[in-house]
C-alpha positions in Angstrom: 0.0 0.0 0.0 1.1 3.5 -0.7 0.3 4.4 2.9 3.6 2.8 4.0 5.4 5.7 2.5 5.7 9.1 4.2 3.7 10.9 1.6 1.6 14.0 2.2 -2.1 13.4 2.8 -3.0 15.2 -0.4 -0.7 13.1 -2.5 -2.1 9.9 -0.9 -5.6 11.0 -1.7 -4.5 11.7 -5.3 -2.8 8.3 -5.6 -6.0 6.6 -4.4 -8.1 8.7 -6.8 -5.9 7.6 -9.7 -6.7 4.0 -8.8 -3.2 3.0 -7.6 -3.5 0.3 -4.9 -0.2 -1.6 -4.6 3.1 -0.1 -5.5 5.1 -1.7 -8.3 8.6 -3.0 -7.7 10.3 0.1 -9.0 8.1 2.3 -6.9 8.8 0.2 -3.7 12.5 0.7 -4.2 12.6 4.3 -5.4 10.0 6.2 -3.4 11.6 5.7 0.0 15.0 6.8 -1.3 13.6 9.9 -3.0 11.7 10.9 0.1 15.0 10.7 2.0 16.4 13.1 -0.4 18.8 10.6 -2.0 19.7 10.5 -5.7 18.1 7.6 -7.6 18.9 6.1 -11.0 16.2 3.6 -12.0 15.7 1.3 -14.9 12.7 -0.9 -15.7 10.6 -2.1 -18.5 7.9 0.0 -20.2 4.6 0.0 -18.2 6.2 -0.8 -14.8 5.4 2.5 -13.1 8.7 4.4 -13.5 7.0 7.8 -13.9 5.0 7.4 -10.8 8.1 6.1 -9.0 9.7 9.5 -9.2 6.7 11.8 -9.6 4.7 10.7 -6.5 7.5 11.4 -4.0 8.7 14.6 -5.8 5.1 16.0 -5.7 4.9 15.2 -2.0 8.2 16.9 -1.3 7.4 20.0 -3.4 4.6 20.8 -0.9 7.2 21.4 1.8 8.7 24.9 1.9 12.3 24.8 1.0 14.1 27.7 -0.8 16.6 25.6 -2.8 16.0 23.4 -5.9 14.4 20.2 -4.8 14.2 18.0 -7.9 15.9 17.3 -11.2 14.5 14.7 -13.5 16.6 13.6 -16.5 14.9 11.1 -18.7 16.6 10.0 -21.9 14.5 8.7 -24.8 15.2 6.7 -27.9 13.9 9.4 -30.2 
């Protein structure tokens, strides 16, 4: 369940509203690290929840007032 992560109440409500119930493997590994402020490099097959793995914790952290940059996402494509 996404409730195991220290996400903001608003983000948890949004996750549930989007129909997410159980985190995927990449999400289980990445979300706690991102919430700790650690750098993460993740790789997984298409459709495994990579975007949510970084977007959910980043959105939760952006709600906290911090003056410095808080997130940088670099996502290469094959295009």
